[in-house]
matplotlib code that plots the C-alpha trace (Angstrom):
import matplotlib.pyplot as plt

x = [-17.1, -14.5, -15.9, -14.1, -13.9, -13.0, -12.0, -13.4, -11.9, -14.4, -14.1, -16.9, -19.5, -18.1, -16.5, -13.0, -12.4, -9.7, -12.3, -14.8, -12.1, -11.4, -15.1, -15.2, -12.2, -13.6, -16.9, -15.1, -13.0, -16.1, -17.9, -15.0, -14.8, -18.7, -18.8, -20.0, -18.5, -18.6, -17.6, -16.5, -17.1, -16.1, -16.7, -19.3, -22.7, -22.8, -26.5, -27.2, -23.5, -24.6, -26.3, -22.8, -21.6, -24.5, -24.2, -20.6, -21.9, -21.7, -23.7, -23.1, -22.0, -20.7, -21.1, -19.4, -21.0, -19.6, -18.0, -14.9, -14.2, -13.9, -11.5, -9.4, -7.1, -5.1, -6.0, -9.8, -10.0, -7.6, -9.5, -12.8, -11.6, -9.5, -12.5, -14.8, -12.4, -12.0, -15.8, -16.3, -13.1, -12.7, -10.5, -9.5, -9.2, -8.3, -7.4, -6.3, -2.6, -3.4, -2.1, -4.9, -4.4, -0.6, -1.1, -4.0, -3.2, 0.1, -1.5, -4.4, -2.2, 0.2, -2.6, -4.1, -0.7, -1.9, 0.7, 0.2, 1.3, 1.6, 1.1, -0.3, -0.8, -2.9, -5.0, -5.8, -7.3, -5.2, -3.8, -0.5, 1.3, 3.8, 5.9, 8.1, 5.1, 3.1, 0.2, -2.1, -4.0, -6.9, -8.4, -5.5, -5.1, -2.2, -0.9, 1.2, 3.5, 6.8, 9.8, 13.5, 13.0, 10.7, 13.2, 10.9, 7.3, 6.7, 3.7, 3.1, 0.7, -0.4, -1.4, -2.1, -2.9, -6.2, -7.2, -5.0, -4.4, -3.3, -3.2, -3.7, -3.0, -5.7, -6.1, -4.7, -8.0, -11.0, -14.0, -17.2, -20.8, -21.8, -25.6, -27.2, -30.2, -28.1, -29.0, -27.6, -27.8, -26.5, -24.8, -24.7, -21.6, -21.7, -18.8, -18.6, -18.2, -14.9, -13.3, -11.2, -10.3, -6.7, -7.8, -9.0, -5.8, -5.2, -7.4, -7.3, -7.5, -7.3, -6.9, -5.5, -5.7, -4.4, -5.4, -2.9, -2.7, -1.7, -4.6, -2.7, -5.1, -8.1, -6.2, -7.2, -3.8, -0.5, 3.0, 5.4, 9.2, 11.9, 15.6, 16.3, 15.0, 18.5, 17.6, 15.0, 15.2, 14.4, 11.2, 9.9, 9.4, 6.9, 5.0, 4.8, 3.6, 1.0, -0.3, -0.8, -2.7, -4.5, -2.6, -0.9, 2.8, 3.9, 7.3, 9.1, 10.7, 14.2, 13.2, 11.7, 14.8, 17.0, 15.0, 13.5, 9.9, 7.9, 7.0, 3.3, 3.8, 5.4, 3.8, 4.4, 4.6, 5.6, 3.6, 0.2, -1.5, -3.1, -5.4, -5.5, -6.7, -3.3, 0.1, 3.2, 6.3, 9.4, 12.9, 11.4, 13.1, 10.0, 11.1, 8.2, 8.2, 7.0, 4.8, 2.8, 1.4, 0.4, 0.2, -3.6, -3.5, -5.7, -2.9, 0.8, 3.3, 7.0, 9.8, 13.2, 16.6, 17.0, 15.0, 15.3, 13.9, 11.3, 8.7, 8.6, 7.1, 4.2, 3.7, 1.2, 3.6, 7.4, 9.4, 13.1, 15.1, 16.4, 13.6, 14.7, 14.5, 11.2, 9.2, 9.6, 8.4, 5.4, 4.6, 5.0, 2.8, 0.1, -0.2, -0.6, -3.3, -5.4, -8.2]
y = [-15.2, -13.8, -10.2, -6.9, -5.3, -1.8, -1.2, 2.3, 4.9, 7.0, 10.0, 11.8, 9.9, 10.8, 8.3, 9.6, 10.8, 8.1, 5.4, 6.9, 7.1, 3.4, 2.6, 4.2, 2.1, -1.0, -0.6, -0.6, -3.7, -5.5, -4.7, -6.2, -9.3, -9.6, -9.8, -7.7, -4.6, -4.7, -2.1, -2.5, 0.3, 0.0, 2.6, 4.1, 5.8, 4.5, 4.6, 5.5, 5.3, 3.0, 6.1, 7.5, 4.3, 3.0, 5.9, 4.7, 1.3, -0.7, -4.0, -4.9, -2.7, -4.5, -2.3, -2.9, -0.4, -0.5, 2.0, -0.4, 0.3, 4.1, 5.8, 3.5, 1.2, -1.5, -4.7, -4.7, -3.5, -6.2, -8.9, -7.7, -7.6, -10.8, -12.6, -11.2, -12.0, -15.6, -15.9, -13.9, -14.8, -11.7, -11.9, -8.2, -5.9, -2.2, 0.3, 4.0, 4.5, 6.7, 6.5, 4.0, 2.0, 1.8, 0.4, -1.9, -3.3, -5.1, -6.7, -8.1, -9.4, -10.9, -12.7, -14.0, -14.6, -12.8, -10.2, -6.4, -3.8, -0.3, 3.0, 1.8, 4.4, 2.1, -1.1, -3.1, -6.6, -8.9, -12.4, -14.1, -17.2, -18.9, -20.9, -22.5, -23.9, -24.5, -22.5, -19.8, -17.3, -15.0, -12.0, -11.1, -7.7, -5.8, -3.7, -0.9, 1.4, 3.2, 1.4, 1.9, 5.6, 6.1, 5.1, 2.3, 1.3, -2.2, -4.3, -6.7, -9.7, -12.3, -15.4, -17.8, -16.1, -14.3, -11.6, -9.6, -6.5, -3.0, 0.5, 3.6, 7.2, 9.9, 11.7, 8.9, 7.6, 9.6, 9.9, 9.6, 8.6, 5.5, 5.9, 8.3, 5.9, 2.7, 0.6, -2.6, -4.5, -3.8, -6.6, -5.7, -7.4, -9.2, -7.4, -9.8, -12.7, -11.3, -9.5, -11.2, -9.8, -9.3, -7.0, -4.4, -3.9, -0.5, 2.5, 5.9, 8.5, 11.6, 12.7, 15.9, 16.4, 19.5, 20.1, 21.2, 24.9, 24.1, 23.1, 21.8, 19.0, 21.2, 24.1, 24.6, 26.2, 24.9, 26.4, 23.7, 24.1, 21.5, 21.2, 23.3, 26.4, 26.5, 27.8, 28.4, 32.1, 31.5, 29.7, 33.1, 33.9, 31.0, 32.4, 35.7, 34.1, 32.1, 35.3, 36.8, 33.7, 32.8, 29.5, 27.2, 26.4, 22.8, 21.1, 18.0, 15.6, 16.8, 20.4, 19.3, 17.2, 20.2, 22.3, 24.6, 23.9, 22.1, 18.5, 19.3, 20.9, 17.8, 16.4, 12.9, 9.3, 10.1, 13.3, 14.5, 13.6, 16.5, 17.2, 21.0, 22.8, 24.4, 23.0, 25.1, 23.0, 25.1, 23.6, 20.1, 17.4, 15.2, 11.8, 9.3, 9.6, 13.2, 12.9, 10.1, 12.8, 15.4, 13.7, 14.1, 17.9, 19.5, 21.6, 21.5, 24.2, 23.3, 25.8, 24.2, 25.0, 21.5, 21.0, 17.3, 17.1, 14.3, 16.8, 18.4, 15.1, 15.4, 19.2, 20.9, 23.9, 23.8, 26.9, 26.4, 28.9, 29.9, 29.7, 32.9, 34.7, 33.2, 33.4, 37.2, 37.6, 35.4, 37.6, 40.8, 39.7, 38.0, 41.2, 43.2, 40.9, 40.1, 42.3]
z = [-0.6, -3.0, -2.8, -2.7, 0.8, 1.8, 5.5, 6.1, 8.4, 10.3, 12.7, 14.4, 12.4, 9.0, 6.6, 5.6, 2.0, 1.4, 2.2, -0.2, -2.9, -2.3, -2.4, -5.9, -7.0, -5.3, -7.2, -10.5, -9.5, -8.2, -11.5, -13.5, -11.3, -11.3, -7.5, -4.6, -3.0, 0.8, 3.4, 7.0, 9.5, 13.1, 15.8, 18.1, 17.4, 13.8, 13.2, 9.6, 8.5, 5.6, 4.0, 3.4, 1.7, -0.4, -3.0, -3.7, -4.6, -1.4, -1.7, 2.0, 4.9, 7.9, 11.0, 14.3, 16.7, 20.2, 22.6, 22.8, 19.1, 19.5, 19.2, 17.0, 18.9, 17.1, 19.0, 18.9, 15.3, 14.2, 16.0, 14.5, 10.9, 11.1, 12.5, 9.8, 7.0, 8.2, 7.8, 4.6, 2.8, 0.6, -2.5, -2.2, 0.8, 0.6, 3.2, 3.2, 3.8, 6.8, 10.3, 11.0, 7.8, 8.2, 11.6, 10.9, 7.5, 8.4, 11.5, 9.5, 6.6, 9.1, 11.0, 7.7, 6.1, 3.0, 2.2, 1.7, -0.8, 0.7, -1.0, -4.3, -7.0, -9.3, -8.9, -12.0, -12.7, -14.9, -15.4, -14.7, -16.0, -13.8, -16.3, -13.7, -11.7, -14.8, -13.4, -15.0, -13.0, -13.9, -12.3, -10.0, -8.4, -10.0, -7.1, -8.7, -6.9, -7.3, -5.9, -5.2, -4.3, -7.2, -9.9, -11.2, -11.1, -9.5, -10.3, -7.4, -7.5, -4.9, -6.8, -4.0, -0.7, 0.1, 0.6, -1.8, 0.4, -0.6, 1.0, -1.0, 0.1, 0.1, -3.2, -5.4, -6.5, -7.7, -5.4, -7.4, -6.5, -8.3, -7.9, -5.4, -5.1, -4.7, -1.7, -0.2, 3.0, 6.5, 8.5, 12.3, 13.7, 17.0, 18.7, 21.6, 19.2, 17.9, 20.8, 23.4, 26.9, 25.9, 23.0, 25.5, 27.6, 26.1, 26.9, 25.3, 28.0, 25.9, 22.3, 20.9, 17.2, 15.5, 11.9, 9.4, 8.6, 5.0, 2.7, -0.4, -1.2, -1.8, -3.6, -7.2, -8.0, -6.7, -7.2, -6.3, -5.9, -6.1, -5.2, -8.3, -6.5, -4.9, -1.4, 1.2, 0.4, -3.2, -2.2, -1.1, -4.8, -4.9, -2.0, -3.8, -7.0, -4.9, -3.4, -6.9, -8.1, -4.9, -4.9, -2.3, -2.3, -2.5, -2.6, -3.8, -1.4, -2.3, -1.5, 1.9, 2.7, 1.9, 4.3, 1.7, 2.8, 5.6, 5.3, 5.3, 1.9, 0.4, -2.8, -4.1, -3.1, 0.4, 0.7, -0.5, -3.7, -5.5, -8.5, -9.0, -12.0, -12.4, -11.3, -11.8, -11.2, -10.5, -10.4, -10.2, -12.3, -12.4, -10.9, -10.6, -6.8, -7.3, -10.4, -8.8, -6.5, -9.2, -12.6, -12.7, -12.5, -15.2, -16.5, -15.7, -16.4, -15.9, -15.3, -15.5, -16.9, -18.3, -21.6, -21.1, -17.6, -17.2, -15.9, -19.4, -20.9, -18.5, -18.8, -21.0, -21.2, -20.6, -19.9, -20.2, -18.2, -14.7, -12.2, -10.5, -13.8, -15.0, -11.7, -11.3, -14.8, -14.1, -11.1, -13.1, -16.0, -13.8, -11.8, -15.0, -16.4, -13.3, -12.1]

ax = plt.figure().add_subplot(projection="3d")
ax.plot(x, y, z, "-o")
ax.set_aspect("equal")
plt.show()
C-alpha cells in the first residue's frame, strides 16, 4: 500500500535504460516518503530479471512471465497492471515516455481515473494547501514539465486520486546503481487471474525494428544547430566541426521544423535528452523546450549573435558573433591544436 511503482519496459530480456533511470528516481522518492520501491515487469522468459532491478533499489519485483505478454500489446498489459494496482494501491506510478509508455500510461490512468502527466522533466515531493476547500496536503508528487510550447514550466499535482502517474523520457533522469548488493523479494504474478479472453484478440504476426543510425544520446561531444543557422547548407559547417572533434550533430526543434536537420537529431522536450561532456550550441536561442533536453551537459558553449539570448545564461562560455564566421574559426583552430 502507498508505495512507489515503476512499470518497466523490457526487450529481449533486458530492462530498458529509461526504466532503470526511473528506478533511480523512484528509489530517491521512496526514501523521502519512507516507503517501498516496487517494479513491474511483464513479458516472456523473464527468469532472473530481478537481478537487473535489485541493484537500483527495488524492494519488490512483480514479474508476469507468459508468452501472451510478449511482445508488448496494449490490452493484456493494461489488464495486468490495472488489476495489480487495484490490489496494491500505489501512491506513485512511473513509466518511460517511450512508444510503450505513451500507449500504456493513458489506458491505465483512464481505467483507474487517476490522471497522468506526460513528459516530465523533474519529479519532486512537496505539500499543497487548497484554501478554497480548506484542505492541506503533504507528500504530493510535483510533476514538473514545460508547457505552452516550452514558454513556461508547469508544476502539476494530483491531490486526491491515486496513483499519481507520470511519464519521463529517456535520458532525463540519471541512472545510478543504489547498492550492488541490494536484494528484495520477487512476486510471481498469476497471469490467468488478470487476463480476460477479450484482452487477447490482437496477435503480433511479425516485428521489424530498425535501429537509429544517429547515436546522439551516447555522444560525449555534441554540436547542435538552431534556426539561427539560416539554412540546411549552413548546417554542413556543423558536420565539418563534428568531424574535427569526433562529435555528433544535433538540432533544435525549430531547425528540424525548418528542414535543416532530420528529426532523429532533435534535442529537447520533444526530441532526445542528452548529457554530453561538451555541448556547443550554434544559433540556438535557448528556449526552455530545448534546454530541458541538454541543460545537464558538463560544459556548454553558446555561439549566438544575440548577447541577450537565453542560452547565454546557461552557457559556461558565450561567443557573440555570426555563427558562419565563428564556426569556420573553431574548425581552423581545433585542427591546429589537435593531434
